[in-house]
N, C-alpha and C positions, 0 to 999 in steps of 0.2 A: 183618524189617528192624528194627534197633534205632532207637529214637527218640533223636535227638541233641539236646543242649542248644543254646540260642540262643547264637551267638557274640557278642563284644563290640560288633560293628557292627550288631546286630539282625537278622542273617541266620540262618534255620533251614533247613538243607538237608533236602529231602523225598525227592528221588530223583536219582540220577546215572546217566549213560550211560558206564560205564567202558570199554566196547569202542570208543568213539569215538576215544580217544587212541591205541588200538592199530591201528585200521583206517584212520585218516585223519590227514593233516597239517593241523593247525588253523592257519588263516592269520589270521583276525581274529574277535574275539568281540563279541557284542551281548547286551544285556539288553532284554527286552520284557515288558510286562504281558500277562496272559491274560484274555480275556473269558470268564467262567464263569457257570454258573447256581448257585443256592443249594446244591443237593446236591453239586455238583462241588467247591466250596471246602471243604465239610465232609469229603468223601472225601480231599482233599489234606491237610487237617489231620490225618487219621487215617493218613497215609503210604501210601495205597492208589493209588500212581501207578507206572506202568512206561513207560519211554522206549524200550524195545527195539523195533526195527523202525520207529520213528517218524522223521519227517523234516519239514523246514520247506519250504513252497512259496510262491512269489509268484504270485498270480492276480489279474488285473484291478486292479493297483495296491494290493492288500492282501496281507498276509503271514498264512499259516495254518499251524498245527501239525496235521499229519495222522498218523493211526494211533497217537497216544499213548493209552495205556489208563489211564483214571481209573475205577476200579471203582465200581459203583453204591453209593450210600450205604446202609449197613446198616439204618438207621432210616428210610429214605425210603419214600414211598408210590408210588402209580401214576404220580406226576409225576416220578419219578426219571429221571436223564439216561441217554442212550445212552453206553456206555463208550468207544467209539473214534470218536466224531463229530469232525469237523474243528473246531478252535478258533481263533478270530481272535487275532492278536497285535497289541499296541499299540506302534507305533513312530512316530518322526518321519518326515516326508515325505523329508527328505534321506537318512535311513538306508534307507528303502525304495528310493529311487533307486540308492543304492550297492549294495544287494542285487540289484536287477534287473540292473545292469551286471555284477556278479560272476557271477551265474547264467548269463548269456548266454555266458560263456566255457566252452569244452568241458572236461569233467572236473571242474567245480566244483559242489559241492552245499552245502546248508545242513543242518547236523546239530545236533539238540538235545543239550546237554551235561548240564544239571541243572535241576530245578524246586526253587524255594525260596520261603520266606516272608520278605519284607522289610518290616518295620513292619506286619505283618498282611496284606500284599497278596501274592498269588501272582505270582511272576516266573519267566520262563524264560530261561536263558542258552543261546545257541546260537552256532554258529561257521560261518564260511565255511570249507569244507574241500575238500581234494583227496585222493582215495583213494590209499592206499599200495599199492605192488606187494609181492609176496611177499618179494622180496629186501630191500626196505626194512624190512619187519617183522622179518626175521631179523637185520638189522644192529642194529636197536633192541634186540632181545632180547640180542644179544651184548654191546652197550654196557652194558646194565643189569647183566648177569652180571659183566662185568669190574669195574664200579663196586662191586658187592657184594663181590667178592673183595678189592678194595683196601681197602674199609672194614673187612672182617673181619680182614685182615692188620694194619691199623693198630690195631684194638682188641686183638689178641693181643700186639702189640709193646709197648703201653703198659699192660699189666696188671701 
């Protein structure tokens, strides 16, 4: 994974879940802080994060990131962290209530979208999402293909 430069608003993207936009309709997005140990933040700064197969879960009034893989820190010792341990997310009580209401609805899930550093702090962007059916995915791909063809035709016309 290439290391990207910090954007003008102080955000440095570490990892993205690109399949999320393909597999889910994203209804509402949230930003949350991550509760991490020392070796986890060092691994995140080294871009050793994977959001594949991970999800966000609400348990006992707390929000958790489950199955996200933060690789053990290379220079860590025996106190190194477990790669796929659940990590607590920091949100306001109103936001947690909103998430609990949303998840109670059938077919709604919480999907992590990206991990990034904002002013040196690790943040997770996740969304309330509804799974797409196969025909929805096909329609999206057809729409993208049509848009590409139109753009290609316009470029050819104005050369």
